[in-house]
Chimera marker file (.cmm) of the C-alpha trace (Angstrom):
<marker_set name="trace">
<marker id="1" x="86.087" y="83.031" z="95.062" r="1" g="1" b="0" radius="0.5"/>
<marker id="2" x="85.467" y="85.215" z="92.063" r="1" g="1" b="0" radius="0.5"/>
<marker id="3" x="85.882" y="88.919" z="91.384" r="1" g="1" b="0" radius="0.5"/>
<marker id="4" x="82.077" y="89.215" z="91.303" r="1" g="1" b="0" radius="0.5"/>
<marker id="5" x="81.857" y="87.865" z="94.864" r="1" g="1" b="0" radius="0.5"/>
<marker id="6" x="80.058" y="90.545" z="96.866" r="1" g="1" b="0" radius="0.5"/>
<marker id="7" x="79.884" y="88.814" z="100.238" r="1" g="1" b="0" radius="0.5"/>
<marker id="8" x="80.944" y="90.971" z="103.202" r="1" g="1" b="0" radius="0.5"/>
<marker id="9" x="84.203" y="89.963" z="104.816" r="1" g="1" b="0" radius="0.5"/>
<marker id="10" x="83.557" y="91.648" z="108.169" r="1" g="1" b="0" radius="0.5"/>
<marker id="11" x="82.311" y="88.432" z="109.776" r="1" g="1" b="0" radius="0.5"/>
<marker id="12" x="85.220" y="86.238" z="108.691" r="1" g="1" b="0" radius="0.5"/>
<marker id="13" x="87.650" y="85.681" z="111.568" r="1" g="1" b="0" radius="0.5"/>
<marker id="14" x="91.050" y="87.218" z="110.822" r="1" g="1" b="0" radius="0.5"/>
<marker id="15" x="92.949" y="83.884" z="110.846" r="1" g="1" b="0" radius="0.5"/>
<marker id="16" x="90.423" y="82.399" z="108.384" r="1" g="1" b="0" radius="0.5"/>
<marker id="17" x="91.027" y="84.978" z="105.659" r="1" g="1" b="0" radius="0.5"/>
<marker id="18" x="92.726" y="83.483" z="102.607" r="1" g="1" b="0" radius="0.5"/>
<marker id="19" x="94.702" y="84.799" z="99.656" r="1" g="1" b="0" radius="0.5"/>
<marker id="20" x="91.496" y="84.366" z="97.628" r="1" g="1" b="0" radius="0.5"/>
<marker id="21" x="89.655" y="86.719" z="99.992" r="1" g="1" b="0" radius="0.5"/>
<marker id="22" x="92.395" y="89.336" z="99.635" r="1" g="1" b="0" radius="0.5"/>
<marker id="23" x="92.306" y="89.029" z="95.837" r="1" g="1" b="0" radius="0.5"/>
<marker id="24" x="88.538" y="89.595" z="95.840" r="1" g="1" b="0" radius="0.5"/>
<marker id="25" x="88.947" y="92.690" z="98.026" r="1" g="1" b="0" radius="0.5"/>
<marker id="26" x="91.616" y="94.020" z="95.637" r="1" g="1" b="0" radius="0.5"/>
<marker id="27" x="89.609" y="93.163" z="92.522" r="1" g="1" b="0" radius="0.5"/>
<marker id="28" x="86.507" y="94.953" z="93.770" r="1" g="1" b="0" radius="0.5"/>
<marker id="29" x="88.420" y="98.172" z="93.088" r="1" g="1" b="0" radius="0.5"/>
<marker id="30" x="89.948" y="97.173" z="89.736" r="1" g="1" b="0" radius="0.5"/>
<marker id="31" x="88.087" y="99.978" z="87.900" r="1" g="1" b="0" radius="0.5"/>
<marker id="32" x="90.171" y="102.323" z="90.066" r="1" g="1" b="0" radius="0.5"/>
<marker id="33" x="93.542" y="100.514" z="90.059" r="1" g="1" b="0" radius="0.5"/>
<marker id="34" x="95.310" y="103.111" z="92.212" r="1" g="1" b="0" radius="0.5"/>
<marker id="35" x="92.616" y="102.625" z="94.869" r="1" g="1" b="0" radius="0.5"/>
<marker id="36" x="92.942" y="98.850" z="94.523" r="1" g="1" b="0" radius="0.5"/>
<marker id="37" x="96.690" y="99.062" z="95.148" r="1" g="1" b="0" radius="0.5"/>
<marker id="38" x="96.101" y="101.372" z="98.146" r="1" g="1" b="0" radius="0.5"/>
<marker id="39" x="93.594" y="98.891" z="99.577" r="1" g="1" b="0" radius="0.5"/>
<marker id="40" x="96.175" y="96.130" z="99.180" r="1" g="1" b="0" radius="0.5"/>
<marker id="41" x="98.786" y="98.300" z="100.909" r="1" g="1" b="0" radius="0.5"/>
<marker id="42" x="96.475" y="98.791" z="103.888" r="1" g="1" b="0" radius="0.5"/>
<marker id="43" x="95.681" y="95.078" z="104.055" r="1" g="1" b="0" radius="0.5"/>
<marker id="44" x="99.407" y="94.320" z="104.111" r="1" g="1" b="0" radius="0.5"/>
<marker id="45" x="99.779" y="96.650" z="107.089" r="1" g="1" b="0" radius="0.5"/>
<marker id="46" x="96.854" y="95.008" z="108.881" r="1" g="1" b="0" radius="0.5"/>
<marker id="47" x="98.359" y="91.548" z="108.450" r="1" g="1" b="0" radius="0.5"/>
<marker id="48" x="101.706" y="92.796" z="109.783" r="1" g="1" b="0" radius="0.5"/>
<marker id="49" x="100.667" y="91.874" z="113.336" r="1" g="1" b="0" radius="0.5"/>
<marker id="50" x="103.385" y="90.798" z="115.725" r="1" g="1" b="0" radius="0.5"/>
<marker id="51" x="103.747" y="89.815" z="119.340" r="1" g="1" b="0" radius="0.5"/>
<marker id="52" x="107.182" y="89.880" z="120.930" r="1" g="1" b="0" radius="0.5"/>
<marker id="53" x="108.612" y="90.620" z="117.477" r="1" g="1" b="0" radius="0.5"/>
<marker id="54" x="107.180" y="87.443" z="115.932" r="1" g="1" b="0" radius="0.5"/>
<marker id="55" x="104.302" y="87.347" z="113.411" r="1" g="1" b="0" radius="0.5"/>
<marker id="56" x="100.986" y="86.246" z="114.898" r="1" g="1" b="0" radius="0.5"/>
<marker id="57" x="99.626" y="85.189" z="111.502" r="1" g="1" b="0" radius="0.5"/>
<marker id="58" x="101.308" y="84.958" z="108.105" r="1" g="1" b="0" radius="0.5"/>
<marker id="59" x="100.987" y="88.129" z="106.038" r="1" g="1" b="0" radius="0.5"/>
<marker id="60" x="98.946" y="86.578" z="103.233" r="1" g="1" b="0" radius="0.5"/>
<marker id="61" x="98.284" y="90.017" z="101.727" r="1" g="1" b="0" radius="0.5"/>
<marker id="62" x="101.932" y="90.034" z="100.614" r="1" g="1" b="0" radius="0.5"/>
<marker id="63" x="101.153" y="87.062" z="98.363" r="1" g="1" b="0" radius="0.5"/>
<marker id="64" x="98.727" y="89.148" z="96.277" r="1" g="1" b="0" radius="0.5"/>
<marker id="65" x="100.228" y="91.199" z="93.457" r="1" g="1" b="0" radius="0.5"/>
<marker id="66" x="99.194" y="94.839" z="93.032" r="1" g="1" b="0" radius="0.5"/>
<marker id="67" x="97.982" y="96.130" z="89.672" r="1" g="1" b="0" radius="0.5"/>
<marker id="68" x="101.076" y="98.395" z="89.417" r="1" g="1" b="0" radius="0.5"/>
<marker id="69" x="99.483" y="101.004" z="87.198" r="1" g="1" b="0" radius="0.5"/>
<marker id="70" x="101.990" y="103.195" z="85.414" r="1" g="1" b="0" radius="0.5"/>
<marker id="71" x="101.356" y="106.834" z="84.668" r="1" g="1" b="0" radius="0.5"/>
<marker id="72" x="103.230" y="109.691" z="83.089" r="1" g="1" b="0" radius="0.5"/>
<marker id="73" x="102.335" y="111.829" z="86.108" r="1" g="1" b="0" radius="0.5"/>
<marker id="74" x="100.423" y="115.070" z="86.188" r="1" g="1" b="0" radius="0.5"/>
<marker id="75" x="100.486" y="117.700" z="83.500" r="1" g="1" b="0" radius="0.5"/>
<marker id="76" x="102.363" y="120.849" z="84.536" r="1" g="1" b="0" radius="0.5"/>
<marker id="77" x="100.114" y="123.852" z="85.110" r="1" g="1" b="0" radius="0.5"/>
<marker id="78" x="100.424" y="126.442" z="82.374" r="1" g="1" b="0" radius="0.5"/>
<marker id="79" x="100.117" y="130.192" z="83.081" r="1" g="1" b="0" radius="0.5"/>
<marker id="80" x="96.565" y="130.203" z="81.680" r="1" g="1" b="0" radius="0.5"/>
<marker id="81" x="95.641" y="127.346" z="84.057" r="1" g="1" b="0" radius="0.5"/>
<marker id="82" x="96.886" y="129.387" z="87.015" r="1" g="1" b="0" radius="0.5"/>
<marker id="83" x="94.979" y="132.459" z="85.835" r="1" g="1" b="0" radius="0.5"/>
<marker id="84" x="91.786" y="130.418" z="85.514" r="1" g="1" b="0" radius="0.5"/>
<marker id="85" x="92.334" y="128.973" z="89.029" r="1" g="1" b="0" radius="0.5"/>
<marker id="86" x="92.768" y="132.451" z="90.538" r="1" g="1" b="0" radius="0.5"/>
<marker id="87" x="89.749" y="133.741" z="88.617" r="1" g="1" b="0" radius="0.5"/>
<marker id="88" x="87.623" y="130.874" z="89.920" r="1" g="1" b="0" radius="0.5"/>
<marker id="89" x="88.730" y="131.090" z="93.567" r="1" g="1" b="0" radius="0.5"/>
<marker id="90" x="89.381" y="134.812" z="93.879" r="1" g="1" b="0" radius="0.5"/>
<marker id="91" x="92.662" y="136.540" z="94.682" r="1" g="1" b="0" radius="0.5"/>
<marker id="92" x="92.007" y="136.702" z="98.430" r="1" g="1" b="0" radius="0.5"/>
<marker id="93" x="90.766" y="133.125" z="98.838" r="1" g="1" b="0" radius="0.5"/>
<marker id="94" x="92.518" y="130.593" z="101.060" r="1" g="1" b="0" radius="0.5"/>
<marker id="95" x="93.234" y="128.496" z="97.952" r="1" g="1" b="0" radius="0.5"/>
<marker id="96" x="95.219" y="131.314" z="96.343" r="1" g="1" b="0" radius="0.5"/>
<marker id="97" x="96.847" y="133.163" z="99.262" r="1" g="1" b="0" radius="0.5"/>
<marker id="98" x="100.342" y="132.015" z="100.137" r="1" g="1" b="0" radius="0.5"/>
<marker id="99" x="100.696" y="130.438" z="103.551" r="1" g="1" b="0" radius="0.5"/>
<marker id="100" x="102.656" y="132.495" z="106.073" r="1" g="1" b="0" radius="0.5"/>
<link id1="1" id2="2" r="1" g="1" b="0" radius="0.2"/>
<link id1="2" id2="3" r="1" g="1" b="0" radius="0.2"/>
<link id1="3" id2="4" r="1" g="1" b="0" radius="0.2"/>
<link id1="4" id2="5" r="1" g="1" b="0" radius="0.2"/>
<link id1="5" id2="6" r="1" g="1" b="0" radius="0.2"/>
<link id1="6" id2="7" r="1" g="1" b="0" radius="0.2"/>
<link id1="7" id2="8" r="1" g="1" b="0" radius="0.2"/>
<link id1="8" id2="9" r="1" g="1" b="0" radius="0.2"/>
<link id1="9" id2="10" r="1" g="1" b="0" radius="0.2"/>
<link id1="10" id2="11" r="1" g="1" b="0" radius="0.2"/>
<link id1="11" id2="12" r="1" g="1" b="0" radius="0.2"/>
<link id1="12" id2="13" r="1" g="1" b="0" radius="0.2"/>
<link id1="13" id2="14" r="1" g="1" b="0" radius="0.2"/>
<link id1="14" id2="15" r="1" g="1" b="0" radius="0.2"/>
<link id1="15" id2="16" r="1" g="1" b="0" radius="0.2"/>
<link id1="16" id2="17" r="1" g="1" b="0" radius="0.2"/>
<link id1="17" id2="18" r="1" g="1" b="0" radius="0.2"/>
<link id1="18" id2="19" r="1" g="1" b="0" radius="0.2"/>
<link id1="19" id2="20" r="1" g="1" b="0" radius="0.2"/>
<link id1="20" id2="21" r="1" g="1" b="0" radius="0.2"/>
<link id1="21" id2="22" r="1" g="1" b="0" radius="0.2"/>
<link id1="22" id2="23" r="1" g="1" b="0" radius="0.2"/>
<link id1="23" id2="24" r="1" g="1" b="0" radius="0.2"/>
<link id1="24" id2="25" r="1" g="1" b="0" radius="0.2"/>
<link id1="25" id2="26" r="1" g="1" b="0" radius="0.2"/>
<link id1="26" id2="27" r="1" g="1" b="0" radius="0.2"/>
<link id1="27" id2="28" r="1" g="1" b="0" radius="0.2"/>
<link id1="28" id2="29" r="1" g="1" b="0" radius="0.2"/>
<link id1="29" id2="30" r="1" g="1" b="0" radius="0.2"/>
<link id1="30" id2="31" r="1" g="1" b="0" radius="0.2"/>
<link id1="31" id2="32" r="1" g="1" b="0" radius="0.2"/>
<link id1="32" id2="33" r="1" g="1" b="0" radius="0.2"/>
<link id1="33" id2="34" r="1" g="1" b="0" radius="0.2"/>
<link id1="34" id2="35" r="1" g="1" b="0" radius="0.2"/>
<link id1="35" id2="36" r="1" g="1" b="0" radius="0.2"/>
<link id1="36" id2="37" r="1" g="1" b="0" radius="0.2"/>
<link id1="37" id2="38" r="1" g="1" b="0" radius="0.2"/>
<link id1="38" id2="39" r="1" g="1" b="0" radius="0.2"/>
<link id1="39" id2="40" r="1" g="1" b="0" radius="0.2"/>
<link id1="40" id2="41" r="1" g="1" b="0" radius="0.2"/>
<link id1="41" id2="42" r="1" g="1" b="0" radius="0.2"/>
<link id1="42" id2="43" r="1" g="1" b="0" radius="0.2"/>
<link id1="43" id2="44" r="1" g="1" b="0" radius="0.2"/>
<link id1="44" id2="45" r="1" g="1" b="0" radius="0.2"/>
<link id1="45" id2="46" r="1" g="1" b="0" radius="0.2"/>
<link id1="46" id2="47" r="1" g="1" b="0" radius="0.2"/>
<link id1="47" id2="48" r="1" g="1" b="0" radius="0.2"/>
<link id1="48" id2="49" r="1" g="1" b="0" radius="0.2"/>
<link id1="49" id2="50" r="1" g="1" b="0" radius="0.2"/>
<link id1="50" id2="51" r="1" g="1" b="0" radius="0.2"/>
<link id1="51" id2="52" r="1" g="1" b="0" radius="0.2"/>
<link id1="52" id2="53" r="1" g="1" b="0" radius="0.2"/>
<link id1="53" id2="54" r="1" g="1" b="0" radius="0.2"/>
<link id1="54" id2="55" r="1" g="1" b="0" radius="0.2"/>
<link id1="55" id2="56" r="1" g="1" b="0" radius="0.2"/>
<link id1="56" id2="57" r="1" g="1" b="0" radius="0.2"/>
<link id1="57" id2="58" r="1" g="1" b="0" radius="0.2"/>
<link id1="58" id2="59" r="1" g="1" b="0" radius="0.2"/>
<link id1="59" id2="60" r="1" g="1" b="0" radius="0.2"/>
<link id1="60" id2="61" r="1" g="1" b="0" radius="0.2"/>
<link id1="61" id2="62" r="1" g="1" b="0" radius="0.2"/>
<link id1="62" id2="63" r="1" g="1" b="0" radius="0.2"/>
<link id1="63" id2="64" r="1" g="1" b="0" radius="0.2"/>
<link id1="64" id2="65" r="1" g="1" b="0" radius="0.2"/>
<link id1="65" id2="66" r="1" g="1" b="0" radius="0.2"/>
<link id1="66" id2="67" r="1" g="1" b="0" radius="0.2"/>
<link id1="67" id2="68" r="1" g="1" b="0" radius="0.2"/>
<link id1="68" id2="69" r="1" g="1" b="0" radius="0.2"/>
<link id1="69" id2="70" r="1" g="1" b="0" radius="0.2"/>
<link id1="70" id2="71" r="1" g="1" b="0" radius="0.2"/>
<link id1="71" id2="72" r="1" g="1" b="0" radius="0.2"/>
<link id1="72" id2="73" r="1" g="1" b="0" radius="0.2"/>
<link id1="73" id2="74" r="1" g="1" b="0" radius="0.2"/>
<link id1="74" id2="75" r="1" g="1" b="0" radius="0.2"/>
<link id1="75" id2="76" r="1" g="1" b="0" radius="0.2"/>
<link id1="76" id2="77" r="1" g="1" b="0" radius="0.2"/>
<link id1="77" id2="78" r="1" g="1" b="0" radius="0.2"/>
<link id1="78" id2="79" r="1" g="1" b="0" radius="0.2"/>
<link id1="79" id2="80" r="1" g="1" b="0" radius="0.2"/>
<link id1="80" id2="81" r="1" g="1" b="0" radius="0.2"/>
<link id1="81" id2="82" r="1" g="1" b="0" radius="0.2"/>
<link id1="82" id2="83" r="1" g="1" b="0" radius="0.2"/>
<link id1="83" id2="84" r="1" g="1" b="0" radius="0.2"/>
<link id1="84" id2="85" r="1" g="1" b="0" radius="0.2"/>
<link id1="85" id2="86" r="1" g="1" b="0" radius="0.2"/>
<link id1="86" id2="87" r="1" g="1" b="0" radius="0.2"/>
<link id1="87" id2="88" r="1" g="1" b="0" radius="0.2"/>
<link id1="88" id2="89" r="1" g="1" b="0" radius="0.2"/>
<link id1="89" id2="90" r="1" g="1" b="0" radius="0.2"/>
<link id1="90" id2="91" r="1" g="1" b="0" radius="0.2"/>
<link id1="91" id2="92" r="1" g="1" b="0" radius="0.2"/>
<link id1="92" id2="93" r="1" g="1" b="0" radius="0.2"/>
<link id1="93" id2="94" r="1" g="1" b="0" radius="0.2"/>
<link id1="94" id2="95" r="1" g="1" b="0" radius="0.2"/>
<link id1="95" id2="96" r="1" g="1" b="0" radius="0.2"/>
<link id1="96" id2="97" r="1" g="1" b="0" radius="0.2"/>
<link id1="97" id2="98" r="1" g="1" b="0" radius="0.2"/>
<link id1="98" id2="99" r="1" g="1" b="0" radius="0.2"/>
<link id1="99" id2="100" r="1" g="1" b="0" radius="0.2"/>
</marker_set>
């Protein structure tokens, strides 16, 4: 497996998926690391299959590390940003009106 592997995984039986397959699926989104980590999160949920409280298959998605991108968060809106938002959307728009 390589990160350039573009084969579809839809036809691979669930029990035959490997850690390498999961890494390829994660790496296909590496240009958008937050999306890659979200994809990995979903795959971990999919592999969390149980019957009578016992795992049906091992959760191999848990063996793949996320990219763990760190961010300083979002910039706080300044008064001029809010004014520009209202000007763009209009004072009576759904985007600006407070919800009841």
